[in-house]
LOTOR-384046 format. One record per residue (C-alpha): x, y, z; residue number from 0; residue in one letter; chain. Coordinates in steps of 0.02 Angstrom, whole numbers, plus 50000, padded with zeros to 5 digits. Layout:
((X Y Z) NUM 'A' 'A')
...
! end
This chain:
((50987 50384 52121) 0 'M' 'A')
((50821 50439 52195) 1 'I' 'A')
((50656 50361 52243) 2 'G' 'A')
((50508 50377 52128) 3 'Y' 'A')
((50381 50263 52211) 4 'R' 'A')
((50350 50193 52384) 5 'N' 'A')
((50417 50024 52437) 6 'E' 'A')
((50299 49876 52442) 7 'H' 'A')
((50278 49717 52542) 8 'T' 'A')
((50141 49585 52545) 9 'I' 'A')
((49986 49603 52654) 10 'A' 'A')
((49986 49426 52724) 11 'T' 'A')
((50091 49268 52721) 12 'S' 'A')
((50068 49139 52584) 13 'C' 'A')
((50155 48981 52523) 14 'E' 'A')
((50196 48878 52369) 15 'V' 'A')
((50239 48692 52376) 16 'V' 'A')
((50326 48586 52245) 17 'G' 'A')
((50477 48480 52201) 18 'R' 'A')
((50650 48534 52150) 19 'G' 'A')
((50694 48497 51969) 20 'Y' 'A')
((50869 48436 52008) 21 'W' 'A')
((50849 48358 52180) 22 'S' 'A')
((50670 48296 52166) 23 'G' 'A')
((50649 48348 52348) 24 'Q' 'A')
((50483 48415 52412) 25 'E' 'A')
((50501 48597 52464) 26 'V' 'A')
((50387 48729 52538) 27 'C' 'A')
((50415 48913 52505) 28 'V' 'A')
((50331 49033 52627) 29 'R' 'A')
((50322 49220 52591) 30 'F' 'A')
((50303 49340 52738) 31 'H' 'A')
((50283 49530 52750) 32 'P' 'A')
((50442 49626 52794) 33 'A' 'A')
((50477 49803 52858) 34 'P' 'A')
((50540 49945 52750) 35 'V' 'A')
((50718 49936 52687) 36 'N' 'A')
((50726 49749 52722) 37 'S' 'A')
((50743 49695 52542) 38 'G' 'A')
((50716 49512 52496) 39 'V' 'A')
((50792 49392 52622) 40 'V' 'A')
((50792 49203 52603) 41 'L' 'A')
((50795 49087 52755) 42 'C' 'A')
((50834 48900 52767) 43 'R' 'A')
((50709 48840 52897) 44 'T' 'A')
((50771 48659 52884) 45 'D' 'A')
((50944 48702 52950) 46 'L' 'A')
((51002 48733 53129) 47 'P' 'A')
((50991 48917 53171) 48 'G' 'A')
((50888 48949 53014) 49 'Q' 'A')
((51026 49044 52921) 50 'P' 'A')
((50978 49184 52802) 51 'T' 'A')
((51045 49260 52642) 52 'C' 'A')
((50996 49428 52566) 53 'P' 'A')
((50951 49420 52382) 54 'A' 'A')
((51100 49523 52324) 55 'K' 'A')
((51225 49503 52184) 56 'S' 'A')
((51369 49482 52307) 57 'T' 'A')
((51296 49314 52359) 58 'H' 'A')
((51247 49252 52185) 59 'A' 'A')
((51323 49122 52071) 60 'D' 'A')
((51252 49104 51896) 61 'G' 'A')
((51286 48934 51818) 62 'I' 'A')
((51211 48837 51673) 63 'Q' 'A')
((51021 48821 51689) 64 'F' 'A')
((51003 48916 51854) 65 'R' 'A')
((51056 49051 51978) 66 'T' 'A')
((51107 49007 52155) 67 'N' 'A')
((51128 49110 52314) 68 'L' 'A')
((51246 49069 52457) 69 'C' 'A')
((51298 49149 52621) 70 'L' 'A')
((51382 49025 52737) 71 'G' 'A')
((51263 48880 52767) 72 'E' 'A')
((51118 48974 52689) 73 'A' 'A')
((51120 48900 52514) 74 'K' 'A')
((50980 48915 52386) 75 'F' 'A')
((50974 48844 52211) 76 'E' 'A')
((50871 48900 52060) 77 'M' 'A')
((50810 49063 52136) 78 'V' 'A')
((50782 49161 51976) 79 'E' 'A')
((50598 49119 51951) 80 'H' 'A')
((50555 49172 52128) 81 'L' 'A')
((50658 49332 52114) 82 'L' 'A')
((50575 49374 51948) 83 'A' 'A')
((50403 49357 52026) 84 'A' 'A')
((50447 49475 52168) 85 'L' 'A')
((50532 49601 52054) 86 'A' 'A')
((50398 49593 51921) 87 'G' 'A')
((50261 49628 52049) 88 'L' 'A')
((50365 49766 52132) 89 'E' 'A')
((50373 49676 52299) 90 'I' 'A')
((50529 49752 52376) 91 'D' 'A')
((50527 49688 52555) 92 'N' 'A')
((50491 49506 52587) 93 'C' 'A')
((50553 49370 52705) 94 'F' 'A')
((50554 49202 52615) 95 'V' 'A')
((50565 49039 52712) 96 'E' 'A')
((50624 48885 52617) 97 'I' 'A')
((50644 48710 52691) 98 'D' 'A')
((50765 48638 52563) 99 'A' 'A')
((50915 48693 52461) 100 'V' 'A')
((50825 48695 52293) 101 'E' 'A')
((50670 48796 52256) 102 'L' 'A')
((50523 48706 52176) 103 'P' 'A')
((50528 48692 51987) 104 'G' 'A')
((50337 48692 51971) 105 'L' 'A')
((50297 48712 51785) 106 'D' 'A')
((50461 48799 51747) 107 'G' 'A')
((50390 48974 51756) 108 'S' 'A')
((50354 49109 51887) 109 'S' 'A')
((50166 49092 51869) 110 'D' 'A')
((50129 48997 52031) 111 'A' 'A')
((50236 49119 52132) 112 'F' 'A')
((50148 49267 52051) 113 'V' 'A')
((49973 49200 52083) 114 'R' 'A')
((50017 49162 52264) 115 'C' 'A')
((50087 49337 52293) 116 'L' 'A')
((49942 49421 52205) 117 'Q' 'A')
((49821 49329 52318) 118 'K' 'A')
((49920 49386 52471) 119 'A' 'A')
((49896 49567 52418) 120 'G' 'A')
((50010 49718 52416) 121 'L' 'A')
((50047 49846 52552) 122 'V' 'A')
((50118 50018 52511) 123 'I' 'A')
((50252 50062 52638) 124 'Q' 'A')
((50312 50229 52706) 125 'A' 'A')
((50481 50231 52622) 126 'A' 'A')
((50542 50278 52448) 127 'S' 'A')
((50604 50139 52336) 128 'R' 'A')
((50777 50176 52270) 129 'S' 'A')
((50809 50167 52084) 130 'R' 'A')
((50959 50171 51970) 131 'L' 'A')
((50932 50276 51814) 132 'V' 'A')
((51044 50224 51670) 133 'I' 'A')
((51120 50381 51594) 134 'E' 'A')
((51250 50310 51474) 135 'E' 'A')
((51252 50162 51356) 136 'T' 'A')
((51370 50018 51393) 137 'F' 'A')
((51384 49833 51355) 138 'K' 'A')
((51439 49678 51448) 139 'V' 'A')
((51496 49524 51353) 140 'T' 'A')
((51537 49342 51385) 141 'L' 'A')
((51597 49234 51241) 142 'D' 'A')
((51473 49266 51099) 143 'D' 'A')
((51335 49336 51211) 144 'A' 'A')
((51307 49516 51262) 145 'S' 'A')
((51187 49631 51354) 146 'I' 'A')
((51174 49812 51300) 147 'E' 'A')
((51116 49936 51432) 148 'V' 'A')
((51054 50106 51377) 149 'S' 'A')
((50950 50252 51443) 150 'P' 'A')
((50762 50241 51442) 151 'S' 'A')
((50672 50363 51329) 152 'T' 'A')
((50511 50358 51431) 153 'D' 'A')
((50575 50336 51609) 154 'G' 'A')
((50517 50155 51615) 155 'L' 'A')
((50616 49992 51623) 156 'P' 'A')
((50625 49893 51461) 157 'T' 'A')
((50689 49715 51447) 158 'Y' 'A')
((50724 49626 51283) 159 'A' 'A')
((50796 49459 51231) 160 'Y' 'A')
((50862 49397 51064) 161 'Q' 'A')
((50872 49208 51059) 162 'L' 'A')
((50978 49124 50926) 163 'D' 'A')
((51054 48951 50945) 164 'Y' 'A')
((51103 48941 50762) 165 'G' 'A')
((51025 48870 50605) 166 'V' 'A')
((51048 48689 50660) 167 'N' 'A')
((50955 48708 50824) 168 'S' 'A')
((50780 48639 50848) 169 'C' 'A')
((50741 48799 50945) 170 'I' 'A')
((50705 48932 50815) 171 'K' 'A')
((50770 49109 50819) 172 'R' 'A')
((50651 49223 50914) 173 'Q' 'A')
((50642 49384 51015) 174 'S' 'A')
((50538 49473 51145) 175 'F' 'A')
((50529 49649 51217) 176 'T' 'A')
((50426 49717 51360) 177 'I' 'A')
((50408 49881 51453) 178 'V' 'A')
((50385 49808 51626) 179 'T' 'A')
((50243 49845 51745) 180 'A' 'A')
((50165 49722 51868) 181 'P' 'A')
((50010 49685 51764) 182 'R' 'A')
((50107 49662 51603) 183 'E' 'A')
((50239 49554 51688) 184 'F' 'A')
((50104 49440 51761) 185 'A' 'A')
((50019 49421 51591) 186 'R' 'A')
((50162 49417 51468) 187 'Q' 'A')
((50316 49353 51560) 188 'V' 'A')
((50273 49254 51717) 189 'A' 'A')
((50188 49107 51626) 190 'P' 'A')
((50337 49078 51509) 191 'A' 'A')
((50419 48911 51551) 192 'R' 'A')
((50598 48853 51555) 193 'T' 'A')
((50652 48743 51411) 194 'F' 'A')
((50779 48614 51356) 195 'V' 'A')
((50810 48521 51195) 196 'T' 'A')
((50760 48339 51185) 197 'L' 'A')
((50945 48293 51175) 198 'D' 'A')
((50981 48391 51334) 199 'Q' 'A')
((50834 48310 51424) 200 'A' 'A')
((50892 48136 51376) 201 'E' 'A')
((51071 48174 51430) 202 'Q' 'A')
((51012 48236 51600) 203 'L' 'A')
((50901 48085 51627) 204 'R' 'A')
((51037 47963 51573) 205 'S' 'A')
((51153 48042 51703) 206 'S' 'A')
((51022 48013 51839) 207 'G' 'A')
((50968 48195 51854) 208 'V' 'A')
((50786 48255 51855) 209 'A' 'A')
((50715 48080 51830) 210 'L' 'A')
((50548 48134 51904) 211 'H' 'A')
((50528 48280 51781) 212 'V' 'A')
((50413 48238 51636) 213 'T' 'A')
((50392 48325 51469) 214 'N' 'A')
((50237 48408 51543) 215 'R' 'A')
((50336 48491 51682) 216 'D' 'A')
((50430 48610 51567) 217 'L' 'A')
((50460 48633 51381) 218 'L' 'A')
((50558 48494 51296) 219 'V' 'A')
((50591 48539 51116) 220 'I' 'A')
((50638 48412 50984) 221 'G' 'A')
((50666 48413 50797) 222 'E' 'A')
((50479 48421 50763) 223 'H' 'A')
((50433 48546 50898) 224 'G' 'A')
((50375 48537 51079) 225 'V' 'A')
((50364 48360 51148) 226 'V' 'A')
((50203 48309 51240) 227 'D' 'A')
((50159 48490 51274) 228 'N' 'A')
((50100 48652 51193) 229 'E' 'A')
((50173 48826 51185) 230 'L' 'A')
((50088 48962 51284) 231 'R' 'A')
((50167 49094 51172) 232 'F' 'A')
((50243 49082 50999) 233 'R' 'A')
((50405 49154 51070) 234 'N' 'A')
((50392 49073 51242) 235 'E' 'A')
((50577 49030 51249) 236 'C' 'A')
((50629 49212 51223) 237 'A' 'A')
((50499 49266 51352) 238 'R' 'A')
((50570 49144 51479) 239 'H' 'A')
((50746 49209 51449) 240 'K' 'A')
((50675 49383 51483) 241 'T' 'A')
((50600 49316 51645) 242 'L' 'A')
((50772 49252 51695) 243 'D' 'A')
((50849 49420 51651) 244 'L' 'A')
((50725 49514 51761) 245 'I' 'A')
((50752 49395 51907) 246 'G' 'A')
((50941 49397 51896) 247 'D' 'A')
((50956 49586 51877) 248 'L' 'A')
((50844 49612 52029) 249 'S' 'A')
((50997 49560 52129) 250 'L' 'A')
((51060 49738 52103) 251 'A' 'A')
((50937 49781 52243) 252 'G' 'A')
((50850 49933 52167) 253 'V' 'A')
((50727 49973 52028) 254 'D' 'A')
((50818 49988 51863) 255 'L' 'A')
((50766 50124 51741) 256 'I' 'A')
((50841 50092 51571) 257 'G' 'A')
((50840 49971 51425) 258 'K' 'A')
((50918 49800 51450) 259 'F' 'A')
((50937 49708 51286) 260 'C' 'A')
((51013 49534 51296) 261 'S' 'A')
((51081 49445 51144) 262 'D' 'A')
((51098 49260 51185) 263 'R' 'A')
((51140 49296 51367) 264 'G' 'A')
((51118 49174 51511) 265 'G' 'A')
((51132 49169 51700) 266 'H' 'A')
((51320 49196 51706) 267 'R' 'A')
((51313 49352 51599) 268 'L' 'A')
((51159 49414 51692) 269 'N' 'A')
((51258 49395 51853) 270 'G' 'A')
((51404 49495 51784) 271 'I' 'A')
((51286 49637 51739) 272 'L' 'A')
((51195 49628 51907) 273 'A' 'A')
((51362 49648 51995) 274 'S' 'A')
((51408 49798 51888) 275 'R' 'A')
((51239 49878 51920) 276 'L' 'A')
((51260 49849 52108) 277 'A' 'A')
((51429 49935 52098) 278 'E' 'A')
((51346 50083 52011) 279 'M' 'A')
((51216 50090 52151) 280 'V' 'A')
((51352 50088 52284) 281 'A' 'A')
((51448 50226 52193) 282 'S' 'A')
((51292 50333 52181) 283 'A' 'A')
((51257 50307 52367) 284 'E' 'A')
((51434 50358 52412) 285 'R' 'A')
((51418 50516 52305) 286 'S' 'A')
((51253 50560 52388) 287 'N' 'A')
((51329 50531 52559) 288 'S' 'A')
((51478 50643 52519) 289 'N' 'A')
((51363 50782 52456) 290 'R' 'A')
((51255 50771 52612) 291 'E' 'A')
((51411 50776 52722) 292 'S' 'A')
((51475 50931 52632) 293 'Q' 'A')
((51305 51015 52647) 294 'S' 'A')
((51302 50986 52834) 295 'R' 'A')
((51479 51052 52850) 296 'R' 'A')
((51438 51211 52754) 297 'F' 'A')
((51277 51235 52853) 298 'A' 'A')
((51374 51226 53014) 299 'A' 'A')
! end
């Protein structure tokens, strides 16, 4: 595990304001520059002591529809779109202040976060960004979903998603693959919105959840297609699942060099893989530390 580029932070602070999908609560997200080796750290400014939580897999909980982070009182819900924006733009060190438990849903994509961060600008920092290079193929599974991880043939990260809810689903089978780089992420992945079926939307509303969310605030898909909205991409649903995959796997804490191909995976499976990748990072760091210790001993 070695560095291949310098770490990045943002040049100036910026903010995004919106409402949480689930809570309906107004929330402000403020991004601030951070020193080298800080990583991404989230802070609850609305709580006494302003508790913080690093964006790491050890603090993550992937459940249906969203990924949450928790460290003591520092709880954050639906963090994946924010994390995807930071990872996709290669912003490694950032201090993120949030004044509510749930991040804003916005239009269901990472686009507003990306545009805010792009406007803030990027600073190249005097430290190497660590990366994990996948050298052997393996697969993680959960029920009928899987993610295959394999070496990269070109030294670049590739993310792919195969979406298939079955022949009776109103969401048609589709796929998406991207070799990620900041410009391509911003164009091809960040604008892809979250989605639910019309039946799911009606069930949520009947249970009193997300009553303020309209069919224009995300993609609601019924028997005859998208309801009161239009697709941004023919395969927008698969692109959004790829966005979630990128955000969730960023919890491994390093750049990932390999191919990550998800077949019907979701946040829970993404979290399982992120934890395994983090374990691989820790193992590589221990091996490097042991080699350095032996070298010093022999030199002495």
